[in-house]
Backbone as CSV, one residue per row, in Angstrom:
resi,resn,N_x,N_y,N_z,CA_x,CA_y,CA_z,C_x,C_y,C_z
1,MET,1.352,-0.971,0.098,0.168,0.024,-0.057,0.795,1.193,0.146
2,LYS,0.505,2.560,-1.024,1.341,3.467,-0.866,1.032,4.268,0.811
3,THR,2.886,5.245,0.489,2.833,5.394,1.829,1.175,6.201,1.761
4,GLN,1.058,7.087,1.498,0.014,8.306,1.193,-1.464,7.697,1.126
5,SER,-1.656,6.250,0.843,-2.914,6.459,0.722,-3.186,5.669,2.232
6,LEU,-2.154,5.323,2.696,-1.725,4.576,4.084,-2.501,5.657,5.327
7,LYS,-1.563,6.275,4.778,-1.425,7.250,6.098,-3.188,7.934,5.785
8,LYS,-3.321,8.289,4.401,-5.055,8.649,4.782,-5.897,7.529,5.466
9,GLU,-6.147,6.103,5.308,-6.695,5.708,6.404,-6.586,5.624,7.696
10,ILE,-4.696,5.726,7.927,-5.494,6.191,9.139,-6.055,7.005,9.914
11,LEU,-5.762,8.237,9.100,-6.917,9.339,9.640,-7.804,8.810,9.812
12,ARG,-8.992,8.546,8.862,-9.710,8.075,8.801,-10.433,7.372,9.733
13,LYS,-9.393,6.465,10.068,-9.317,5.633,10.675,-9.497,6.668,12.675
14,CYS,-8.728,7.277,12.419,-9.326,8.289,13.618,-9.953,8.836,14.162
15,ARG,-10.406,9.468,12.996,-11.905,10.185,13.061,-13.166,9.364,13.587
16,SER,-13.074,8.073,12.622,-14.470,7.358,13.727,-14.177,7.131,14.964
17,LEU,-12.920,6.531,15.036,-12.775,6.995,17.011,-12.978,7.715,17.795
18,GLY,-13.114,8.810,16.463,-12.998,10.102,17.858,-11.975,11.299,17.860
19,ILE,-11.177,10.926,17.673,-9.730,11.404,18.037,-9.786,13.060,17.135
20,PRO,-8.948,13.654,17.851,-9.313,15.278,17.199,-7.582,15.498,16.519
21,LEU,-6.443,15.011,18.038,-5.401,15.416,17.348,-4.700,13.808,17.209
22,VAL,-3.908,14.201,15.604,-3.008,13.015,15.114,-2.155,13.594,14.757
23,GLY,-0.637,13.056,14.556,0.181,13.358,13.978,1.352,12.071,13.835
24,PHE,1.994,12.449,12.996,3.086,11.705,12.493,4.099,11.672,12.287
25,ALA,5.943,10.983,12.943,6.673,11.427,13.178,7.648,10.047,12.590
26,SER,8.803,10.187,11.367,9.564,9.518,11.406,10.691,9.675,13.309
27,VAL,11.129,7.734,12.837,11.723,7.942,13.783,13.210,8.931,13.331
28,ASP,13.673,8.795,12.348,14.706,9.931,12.020,14.611,11.444,12.559
29,ARG,14.156,11.448,13.304,13.504,12.947,13.858,14.002,12.594,15.504
30,TRP,14.434,11.324,15.632,14.818,11.463,16.993,16.487,11.644,16.469
31,VAL,17.009,11.361,15.989,18.105,10.803,15.678,18.786,12.330,15.167
32,ASN,18.077,12.733,14.381,18.358,13.901,14.003,17.602,14.717,13.983
33,PRO,17.633,15.503,15.276,16.479,16.997,15.118,16.043,17.787,14.591
34,PRO,14.985,17.805,13.649,14.583,18.799,12.861,15.292,20.173,13.257
35,HIS,15.930,21.256,12.248,16.290,22.629,12.381,15.133,23.180,12.591
36,GLU,13.703,22.831,11.951,12.597,23.826,11.986,11.823,23.979,13.541
37,LEU,12.407,22.928,14.229,11.637,22.539,15.696,11.913,24.135,16.545
38,PRO,10.389,24.160,16.832,10.235,25.994,18.170,11.730,26.319,19.117
39,ASN,11.850,24.956,19.904,12.154,24.594,20.620,13.772,24.367,20.704
40,ARG,14.445,24.494,21.637,16.122,23.735,21.621,15.649,23.255,23.216
41,LEU,15.433,21.427,23.166,15.609,20.762,24.187,17.189,20.379,24.548
42,SER,17.730,20.583,25.696,19.398,20.165,26.108,19.033,19.758,27.677
43,PRO,19.455,18.566,27.803,19.992,17.792,26.618,18.877,16.978,25.560
44,TRP,19.080,16.250,24.553,18.166,15.903,23.914,18.166,14.915,24.128
45,ILE,16.939,13.812,23.903,16.144,12.789,24.488,17.624,11.723,23.789
46,PRO,17.738,11.454,25.186,18.448,10.053,25.316,18.355,8.904,23.963
47,GLU,19.352,7.806,23.798,19.114,7.244,22.618,18.130,6.223,23.379
48,GLU,18.309,5.428,24.171,17.075,4.484,25.198,16.094,5.214,24.836
49,PHE,15.340,5.992,24.412,14.097,6.145,24.744,13.970,6.661,23.135
50,TRP,14.731,5.720,22.805,13.856,6.518,21.332,12.991,5.328,20.995
51,PRO,11.933,5.402,19.929,11.380,4.536,19.380,12.105,3.170,18.808
52,GLN,12.673,3.499,18.636,13.586,1.992,17.773,14.740,1.579,18.695
53,SER,15.134,2.289,19.748,15.412,1.721,20.869,14.465,0.918,21.463
54,ILE,13.035,0.726,21.350,12.591,0.249,22.120,11.523,-0.827,20.941
55,TYR,11.408,-0.771,20.112,10.243,-1.656,19.045,11.633,-1.172,17.886
56,PRO,12.482,-2.296,17.282,13.931,-1.713,16.636,13.259,-2.060,15.434
57,GLU,11.774,-2.403,14.830,11.022,-2.306,13.773,10.682,-0.974,13.630
58,ALA,10.436,0.186,13.912,9.808,1.156,14.011,10.235,1.991,13.232
59,LYS,9.377,2.670,12.375,10.327,3.750,11.067,9.111,4.810,11.228
60,THR,7.959,4.569,11.458,7.388,5.796,12.184,6.724,5.976,13.547
61,VAL,6.162,6.614,13.872,5.785,7.036,15.385,3.986,7.715,15.042
62,ILE,3.372,7.274,15.694,1.981,7.837,15.273,1.456,8.046,16.551
63,VAL,1.390,9.792,16.609,1.145,10.449,18.209,-0.820,10.774,17.578
64,VAL,-1.342,10.666,18.889,-3.141,10.570,19.587,-2.902,11.635,20.226
65,GLY,-4.300,12.334,20.535,-4.459,12.814,21.729,-5.732,12.888,21.638
66,LEU,-6.070,13.615,23.002,-7.753,13.848,23.329,-7.599,15.050,24.863
67,PRO,-8.562,15.807,24.253,-8.386,16.733,25.030,-8.853,16.783,26.843
68,VAL,-8.672,17.837,27.428,-9.198,17.391,28.703,-9.653,18.720,28.786
69,SER,-11.186,18.331,29.364,-12.732,19.587,29.236,-12.007,21.130,29.995
70,LEU,-11.598,21.380,30.146,-11.184,22.936,30.718,-12.164,23.162,31.599
71,PRO,-13.309,23.514,31.699,-14.251,23.581,32.747,-14.513,22.662,34.001
72,ILE,-13.379,21.265,33.550,-13.205,20.440,35.163,-12.121,20.162,35.464
73,VAL,-11.028,21.046,34.235,-9.582,20.897,34.965,-9.547,22.565,36.231
74,GLU,-10.666,23.165,35.764,-10.694,24.259,36.355,-10.773,23.955,37.828
75,THR,-11.945,22.736,38.326,-12.356,22.478,39.441,-10.710,22.325,40.287
76,ALA,-9.826,21.576,39.803,-8.194,21.107,40.004,-7.939,21.716,41.182
77,PRO,-7.434,21.178,42.362,-7.065,19.788,42.294,-8.824,18.918,42.720
78,SER,-9.044,17.827,42.114,-10.803,17.371,42.754,-10.950,15.603,42.045
79,ILE,-11.530,15.162,42.638,-11.946,14.202,42.235,-12.940,14.562,40.505
80,TYR,-13.274,15.314,40.510,-14.015,15.387,39.431,-12.784,15.504,38.439
81,TYR,-11.997,15.884,38.530,-10.175,16.080,37.189,-10.051,14.744,37.726
82,HIS,-9.983,14.627,38.576,-9.637,12.685,38.685,-10.191,11.673,38.150
83,GLU,-11.234,11.984,38.162,-11.992,10.916,36.871,-11.867,11.050,35.393
84,LEU,-12.030,12.259,35.474,-12.235,12.634,33.907,-10.591,12.143,33.408
85,TYR,-8.994,12.627,34.390,-8.034,11.926,33.896,-8.319,10.476,33.355
86,LYS,-8.488,9.563,34.351,-9.137,8.617,34.005,-9.352,7.858,33.040
87,THR,-10.493,8.475,33.002,-11.479,8.358,31.998,-10.299,8.386,30.041
88,VAL,-9.671,9.877,30.324,-8.873,10.385,29.003,-8.331,9.167,29.167
89,ASN,-7.117,8.953,30.091,-6.691,8.151,29.435,-7.138,6.627,29.645
90,SER,-7.884,5.597,29.748,-8.240,4.892,29.180,-8.468,4.453,28.133
91,MET,-9.333,6.167,27.410,-9.675,5.792,26.282,-8.896,6.216,25.027
92,LEU,-7.594,6.756,25.475,-6.185,6.898,25.248,-6.159,5.215,24.256
93,ASP,-5.756,3.894,25.665,-4.745,3.228,25.772,-5.491,2.977,24.615
94,SER,-6.987,2.450,24.946,-8.060,1.719,23.557,-8.146,2.231,22.460
95,LYS,-8.046,3.577,22.062,-8.198,3.914,21.089,-6.688,3.704,20.278
96,ALA,-5.659,3.417,20.822,-4.382,3.129,20.342,-3.932,1.736,20.294
97,TYR,-4.758,0.892,21.318,-4.835,-0.431,21.071,-5.538,-0.605,19.632
98,ASP,-6.921,-0.075,19.310,-7.243,-0.164,17.845,-6.939,0.368,16.519
99,ILE,-5.903,1.336,16.716,-4.945,2.036,15.711,-4.267,0.816,15.354
100,ALA,-3.297,0.317,16.106,-1.908,-0.650,16.303,-2.515,-2.096,15.856
101,ASN,-4.018,-2.631,15.670,-4.520,-3.472,15.672,-4.990,-3.681,14.109
102,PHE,-5.341,-2.272,13.701,-5.640,-1.921,12.140,-4.949,-1.877,11.449
103,LEU,-3.776,-1.367,11.888,-1.961,-1.080,11.083,-2.258,-3.102,10.719
104,VAL,-2.313,-3.708,11.860,-1.699,-5.309,11.818,-2.414,-6.098,11.005
105,GLU,-3.318,-5.503,10.836,-4.096,-5.943,9.910,-4.311,-5.894,8.582
106,LYS,-3.770,-4.912,8.177,-2.985,-4.092,6.519,-1.329,-4.924,6.479
107,GLY,-0.894,-5.975,7.616,-0.059,-6.608,7.172,1.237,-5.392,7.723
108,TYR,1.300,-4.956,8.507,2.356,-3.770,9.079,2.347,-4.018,11.027
109,GLY,4.093,-4.650,11.415,3.703,-4.481,12.392,3.636,-3.114,13.234
110,ALA,2.693,-3.200,14.228,2.318,-1.762,14.839,1.940,-2.432,16.385
111,VAL,2.988,-1.777,17.142,2.600,-1.663,19.007,2.083,-0.375,19.147
112,TYR,0.911,-0.240,20.076,1.276,1.285,20.624,1.727,1.119,22.374
113,VAL,1.829,2.283,22.547,2.391,2.476,23.761,1.668,2.807,24.880
114,PRO,1.605,2.753,25.488,0.448,2.902,27.102,0.806,4.255,27.399
115,ARG,-0.258,5.233,27.962,-0.088,6.983,27.691,0.693,7.069,29.303
116,ASP,0.171,6.493,30.564,1.810,6.528,30.959,2.503,4.810,30.969
117,ALA,4.034,5.423,30.977,4.992,3.943,30.657,5.358,4.238,32.545
118,TYR,4.555,4.546,33.456,5.129,3.660,35.041,4.019,2.698,35.841
119,GLY,4.617,2.212,36.446,3.220,2.204,37.461,2.287,2.527,38.475
120,ASP,3.361,3.454,39.544,3.118,4.144,39.991,3.615,5.655,40.705
121,ILE,3.048,6.662,40.813,3.057,8.337,40.783,4.579,8.120,41.915
122,LYS,4.103,7.466,42.319,5.434,7.623,43.605,7.188,7.044,42.980
123,ILE,6.560,5.618,42.334,7.744,5.872,41.494,8.680,7.139,41.045
124,LEU,7.502,7.266,40.345,8.582,9.251,39.612,9.059,9.675,40.096
125,ILE,9.465,9.813,41.807,9.665,10.814,42.907,11.546,10.170,42.665
126,ASP,11.853,9.272,42.809,13.259,8.722,42.862,13.762,8.376,41.219
127,LYS,12.396,8.382,40.378,13.053,7.977,39.003,11.691,8.337,38.342
128,PRO,12.121,10.192,37.601,11.078,10.619,36.891,11.003,10.620,36.033
129,PHE,10.752,9.371,34.878,10.991,9.095,34.149,10.391,8.204,33.321
130,ALA,9.698,7.948,32.240,8.750,6.719,31.798,9.928,6.524,30.521
131,PHE,9.488,4.981,30.225,10.205,4.611,29.393,9.993,5.314,27.718
132,PHE,9.412,5.907,27.282,9.313,6.796,26.613,8.310,8.012,26.727
133,SER,8.760,9.182,25.857,7.880,9.792,26.469,7.089,11.030,25.095
134,HIS,5.201,10.180,25.481,4.638,11.091,24.368,4.285,12.762,24.156
135,LYS,4.529,13.446,25.048,5.211,14.587,24.965,6.702,15.047,23.744
136,HIS,7.111,14.216,24.042,7.830,14.863,22.601,8.018,14.025,21.459
137,ALA,7.369,12.908,21.709,6.496,12.272,20.565,5.986,13.294,19.763
138,ALA,4.605,13.914,20.662,3.506,15.329,19.606,4.780,16.072,18.876
139,TYR,5.886,16.525,19.583,6.474,17.325,19.355,6.398,17.619,18.089
140,LEU,7.946,16.182,17.670,8.238,15.777,16.996,7.335,16.036,15.289
141,ALA,6.257,15.282,15.976,5.082,15.001,14.551,4.134,15.929,14.707
142,GLY,4.579,16.843,14.957,3.906,18.269,14.509,2.895,18.324,14.967
143,LEU,2.508,18.284,16.164,1.752,18.515,16.909,1.312,20.217,17.935
144,GLY,2.377,20.300,18.141,2.870,21.795,18.543,3.880,22.013,19.615
145,SER,4.558,22.891,20.625,5.788,23.326,20.581,5.540,23.137,22.496
146,PHE,7.027,23.311,23.459,6.511,23.097,24.365,6.456,24.081,25.102
147,GLY,6.105,24.847,26.122,5.476,25.519,27.331,6.635,25.664,28.418
148,HIS,6.986,26.368,29.198,7.714,27.541,30.181,7.185,25.893,31.293
149,ASN,6.581,25.294,31.147,6.321,24.048,32.562,6.759,23.340,31.777
150,ASN,7.189,22.801,30.521,7.656,22.159,29.720,6.431,20.946,30.023
151,VAL,5.472,21.210,29.204,4.304,20.436,29.261,3.758,21.155,27.417
152,LEU,3.628,20.175,26.306,3.149,20.693,25.301,1.835,21.877,25.081
153,LEU,1.924,21.987,24.314,1.278,22.777,23.986,0.561,22.719,22.884
154,THR,-0.828,23.278,22.319,-1.222,22.437,21.370,-2.611,23.903,20.527
155,PRO,-2.357,24.760,19.353,-3.180,25.410,19.079,-5.000,25.216,19.543
156,GLN,-4.893,24.130,19.433,-6.422,23.666,19.531,-6.399,23.670,21.036
157,TYR,-6.258,23.415,22.165,-6.455,22.797,23.494,-5.026,23.443,23.941
158,GLY,-4.380,24.082,24.019,-3.391,24.534,24.796,-2.345,23.400,25.782
159,PRO,-2.348,23.289,26.556,-1.937,22.011,27.226,-2.577,20.446,27.834
160,ARG,-4.136,21.588,27.929,-5.240,20.817,28.055,-5.373,19.793,27.114
161,VAL,-4.646,18.116,26.900,-4.431,17.417,25.728,-3.314,16.319,26.552
162,ARG,-4.030,15.099,26.471,-3.262,13.619,26.753,-2.566,12.946,25.759
163,PHE,-1.367,12.471,25.646,-1.140,11.905,24.396,-1.012,10.094,24.600
164,THR,-0.987,9.497,23.767,0.068,8.287,23.505,0.854,8.018,21.797
165,SER,1.144,7.072,21.761,1.977,6.761,20.485,1.853,5.187,20.070
166,ILE,1.863,5.307,18.766,1.659,3.758,18.562,3.180,3.878,17.617
167,PHE,3.909,3.226,17.539,4.842,2.647,16.463,4.705,1.565,15.820
168,THR,5.350,2.058,14.260,5.055,0.983,13.197,6.344,0.609,12.243
169,GLU,6.404,-0.249,11.467,7.118,-0.144,11.115,6.864,-0.327,9.467
170,ALA,5.954,0.891,9.053,5.441,1.533,7.766,6.346,2.547,7.883
171,SER,6.254,2.690,6.870,7.074,4.289,6.531,6.010,5.063,5.783
172,ILE,5.588,6.077,6.816,4.646,7.514,6.569,5.292,8.251,6.528
173,THR,4.742,8.858,5.358,5.380,10.806,5.434,4.750,11.048,6.646
174,PRO,6.100,12.199,7.195,6.045,12.847,8.616,5.022,14.259,8.302
175,ASP,4.474,14.678,9.837,4.195,16.014,9.369,5.011,16.553,9.358
176,PRO,4.615,18.578,8.564,5.752,18.942,9.331,5.403,19.321,10.833
177,ILE,6.873,20.162,10.944,6.941,20.202,12.320,6.297,21.960,12.303
178,LYS,5.897,22.023,13.767,5.056,23.700,14.002,6.010,24.359,14.665
179,THR,6.311,25.533,13.687,7.746,26.333,13.673,7.126,27.277,14.761
180,GLU,5.868,27.311,15.332,5.752,29.273,15.895,5.387,28.601,17.742
181,ASP,6.005,29.017,18.670,6.517,29.280,19.466,5.362,29.521,19.777
182,LEU,3.896,28.572,20.854,3.455,28.578,21.317,3.069,29.607,22.253
183,CYS,4.450,29.263,23.385,4.004,29.787,24.691,4.373,31.053,24.657
184,THR,3.139,32.167,25.258,3.371,33.476,25.339,4.551,34.063,26.622
185,ARG,5.018,32.824,27.101,5.931,33.381,28.450,5.287,34.443,29.646
186,CYS,3.883,34.241,29.968,3.423,34.930,30.683,3.567,34.254,31.947
187,LEU,4.263,33.702,32.703,4.904,33.006,33.728,3.671,32.718,34.619
188,LEU,2.237,32.781,34.336,1.171,32.560,35.178,1.169,30.359,35.309
189,CYS,2.155,30.063,34.998,2.432,29.249,35.151,3.670,28.624,36.701
190,VAL,4.295,29.847,36.695,5.310,29.866,37.760,4.413,30.383,38.862
191,LYS,4.136,31.201,38.744,3.087,32.309,39.744,2.156,30.969,40.624
192,ASN,1.740,30.182,39.881,0.245,29.437,40.103,1.076,28.135,40.670
193,CYS,2.244,27.814,40.504,2.720,26.453,40.731,2.394,26.326,42.463
194,PRO,2.057,25.025,43.493,1.288,25.174,44.558,2.690,25.176,45.193
195,VAL,4.108,24.217,44.330,4.813,23.521,44.811,6.911,24.469,44.721
196,GLY,6.238,25.714,43.740,7.424,25.995,43.234,8.179,25.144,42.281
197,ALA,7.709,24.472,41.906,8.137,23.380,40.814,8.742,23.933,39.081
198,ILE,8.509,25.112,39.243,8.692,25.790,37.770,9.688,26.471,38.108
199,PRO,10.641,26.521,37.159,11.416,28.028,37.578,11.596,29.312,36.639
200,LYS,11.785,29.950,36.685,11.432,31.260,35.969,11.895,31.381,34.618
201,THR,13.599,30.582,34.659,13.644,30.583,33.448,13.937,29.351,33.326
202,GLY,14.274,28.684,31.713,14.545,27.426,31.390,13.361,26.130,31.611
203,LEU,13.710,25.206,30.567,12.923,23.879,30.744,12.936,23.281,31.817
204,SER,13.303,23.645,32.875,14.564,22.265,33.983,13.265,22.459,35.379
205,VAL,11.891,22.086,35.062,11.103,21.331,36.192,11.299,20.647,37.036
206,ASP,10.994,21.393,37.905,11.719,19.873,39.547,10.821,19.229,39.267
207,LYS,11.085,17.911,38.704,9.733,16.173,38.609,10.384,16.357,40.071
208,LYS,11.202,15.547,40.755,10.607,15.547,41.933,9.361,16.276,42.890
209,LEU,9.905,17.531,42.445,8.643,17.935,43.843,7.452,18.077,43.155
210,CYS,7.660,17.975,41.904,5.732,17.752,40.409,5.261,15.934,41.413
211,ALA,6.604,15.369,41.287,5.779,13.422,41.535,5.326,14.057,43.172
212,MET,5.972,15.140,43.670,5.198,14.716,45.272,4.208,15.076,45.652
213,ARG,3.807,16.310,45.038,2.708,17.011,45.250,1.626,15.502,44.019
214,SER,1.503,15.363,42.919,0.734,14.145,42.736,0.791,13.333,43.459
215,ALA,1.701,12.644,44.169,1.624,11.541,44.512,0.960,12.163,46.080
216,LYS,1.047,13.137,46.201,-0.179,13.566,47.692,-1.411,13.387,47.318
217,LEU,-1.386,14.343,46.513,-3.430,14.218,45.656,-3.469,12.780,45.324
218,ARG,-2.423,12.196,44.860,-3.288,10.624,44.911,-3.892,10.040,45.481
219,ASP,-3.077,10.097,46.758,-3.571,9.321,48.405,-4.961,10.267,48.570
220,GLU,-5.084,11.544,48.143,-6.600,11.679,48.658,-7.823,11.549,47.797
221,TYR,-7.141,10.961,46.390,-8.196,10.906,45.520,-8.792,11.971,44.521
222,ARG,-7.562,12.441,44.295,-7.011,14.010,43.964,-6.560,14.290,42.861
223,SER,-6.060,13.432,42.086,-4.862,13.609,41.745,-5.208,14.013,40.450
224,PRO,-4.543,14.623,38.794,-3.132,15.067,39.048,-3.555,16.859,39.468
225,CYS,-2.210,17.407,39.360,-2.459,18.918,40.238,-3.181,19.318,38.949
226,GLY,-3.065,19.673,38.058,-3.263,20.081,37.187,-3.362,21.532,37.135
227,ILE,-3.332,21.982,38.229,-2.566,24.007,38.415,-1.605,24.519,37.238
228,CYS,-1.747,24.258,36.703,-0.430,24.879,34.933,-0.993,25.027,34.482
229,ILE,-1.131,23.610,33.882,-2.383,23.675,32.507,-3.700,24.419,32.744
230,LYS,-4.401,24.703,33.970,-5.315,25.576,34.291,-5.463,26.877,33.265
231,VAL,-4.044,27.233,34.296,-4.002,28.721,34.178,-3.594,29.004,32.787
232,CYS,-3.121,28.544,32.019,-1.975,28.589,30.450,-2.922,28.977,29.867
233,PRO,-2.892,30.321,29.433,-3.979,31.199,28.269,-3.715,30.728,27.267
234,VAL,-2.900,29.915,26.888,-2.994,28.781,25.380,-4.376,28.538,24.862
235,GLY,-4.348,28.157,24.029,-5.285,27.468,23.413,-6.688,27.703,22.754
236,LYS,-7.526,27.464,21.637,-8.552,27.772,21.828,-9.488,27.762,22.261
237,ASP,-9.579,27.070,22.596,-10.527,26.258,23.857,-11.323,27.044,25.159
238,ARG,-9.816,28.476,24.651,-10.261,29.537,26.230,-11.834,29.925,24.889
239,GLU,-11.178,30.529,23.778,-12.411,31.342,23.619,-14.052,30.567,23.350
240,LEU,-13.902,29.143,23.816,-14.730,28.166,23.084,-15.697,28.449,24.245
241,PHE,-15.084,28.087,25.981,-15.681,27.665,26.982,-15.846,29.546,27.736
242,GLY,-15.448,30.560,26.730,-15.905,31.918,27.774,-14.467,31.976,28.123
243,ARG,-13.140,31.867,28.643,-11.906,31.979,29.410,-11.328,32.659,29.086
244,LYS,-11.389,33.429,28.247,-9.901,34.442,27.736,-9.183,35.369,28.674
245,ASN,-10.437,35.693,29.751,-9.886,36.576,30.691,-9.727,35.914,31.455
246,MET,-8.097,36.005,32.055,-7.201,34.971,33.171,-7.757,35.597,33.949
247,PHE,-7.962,36.873,34.506,-8.560,37.103,35.648,-9.418,36.383,36.139
248,ILE,-10.075,34.987,35.702,-10.947,34.886,36.537,-10.353,33.515,36.985
249,TYR,-9.145,33.833,37.362,-8.439,32.613,38.259,-7.992,33.812,39.446
250,SER,-8.305,35.215,39.203,-7.708,35.623,40.380,-9.026,35.793,41.569
251,GLY,-8.892,36.596,42.537,-10.429,37.175,43.421,-10.727,37.863,43.157
252,ASP,-11.102,38.210,41.554,-12.120,39.272,40.907,-13.384,38.859,41.317
253,LYS,-14.269,39.704,41.934,-15.578,39.454,42.461,-16.691,39.182,41.113
254,LYS,-15.585,39.951,39.585,-17.069,39.928,38.962,-16.750,38.307,38.674
255,PHE,-15.974,37.145,38.915,-15.750,36.139,38.472,-16.821,35.001,39.981
256,GLU,-17.279,35.851,40.944,-16.846,34.486,42.223,-18.474,33.364,41.702
257,LYS,-18.991,33.508,40.824,-20.415,32.117,40.815,-19.457,31.392,39.662
258,TYR,-18.095,31.129,40.081,-17.324,30.436,38.819,-16.349,29.612,39.806
259,HIS,-15.603,31.061,41.241,-14.826,30.130,42.106,-16.035,29.594,43.490
260,ARG,-16.672,29.857,43.433,-18.055,29.313,43.910,-18.387,27.511,43.560
261,ALA,-18.487,27.732,42.730,-18.627,26.008,41.662,-17.127,25.307,42.079
262,TRP,-16.530,26.157,41.900,-15.348,25.228,41.625,-14.895,24.474,43.296
263,GLU,-15.191,25.896,44.259,-15.058,25.444,45.225,-15.911,24.079,46.217
264,HIS,-17.267,24.290,45.941,-18.133,23.185,45.886,-17.375,21.550,45.586
265,VAL,-17.559,21.460,44.300,-16.316,20.556,44.032,-15.460,19.498,44.367
266,ARG,-14.188,21.028,44.947,-13.682,20.481,45.914,-13.718,20.181,46.961
267,ARG,-14.371,20.167,47.507,-15.072,19.900,49.231,-15.548,18.311,49.533
268,TYR,-16.150,18.089,47.650,-16.467,16.545,48.541,-16.323,15.703,47.553
269,GLY,-16.301,14.240,47.909,-15.376,12.909,46.791,-13.921,12.778,47.360
270,CYS,-13.788,13.559,47.871,-11.812,13.002,48.619,-11.457,13.371,49.923
271,LYS,-10.218,12.916,50.059,-9.790,13.249,51.538,-9.122,14.612,51.089
272,ASP,-9.449,15.483,52.006,-8.761,16.891,52.105,-8.489,17.208,53.072
C-alpha cells in the first residue's frame, strides 16, 4: 500500500474513533532533530528513549491526542478532574490499541505504547522518567511546542491534552513541524505552581517536587494537580468556553460564581 494511501486510511480510522489530534513522525527525527523545531531541548532525548530503541522495527510514530475539558480542569485538584484524567487515559489506551491492530490487519507490524509508562506516581519521585515520552513524540510529530512548564502546548487546547503513541514498521510521510513557539512567557504557571516546581527561566521543571505533589494528591483521590495547565492562556478552547479573561483565576468578584462552583466540587468526594 502506498504511503499516502495508508496515511489517509489511518486518518479516517482516527476520525471514526473520535480522535481530534493526530500527528506522524519518522523515527529519524529522534536521531537528527529537525532545524525547524520551535524549542531547543538540552540535553536532547537520550538514545535509549528513542522509539527504534524500544521497538527496533519502528519507522514511524503515530501520536494521538485527546483533550481534557477546561471547565473540569478548573476544579483541580478535585475528584472531578481525577475521574476525567482516568477516563481520558483509558480511552487513549483503547484507541491506540485499535489503531495498532488496524495496522497489523493491513500487514504492518505495529504496537501501541501505554499513555503512562510507569506503575505508580510514587515511582517518579526517585526515578522521574517513563520509558517513552509521548509529549516529545507529539512535539516531533508537529502537534505543538513546549511551554515554560515543560508541557506540550497545542493551538487547539493549549496544554489541556493527553497523548499516546503507536510505533509501526510502516514508512509514512511525517507531518511538518509547527515552527511557532506557542508559549507567551506569561509565567502564570510559575506564579501559580503550589510547590514552586517551575523556575522562572529555562525548561528544567523540578520533576521530583511535581511528583511528590501528585503522589500526595493521589492518596487524597484528587490527582493530578492540574494547576499549571488550568492557568495557561494558550488554546482555542479558552474562547469556546468563554475563558479568555485570565483574571478569572484571581480573586476578582466579577467571577465569584465560578469560584463558588469550583470550591463546591473540591469539598466533596475526596480526602482533603
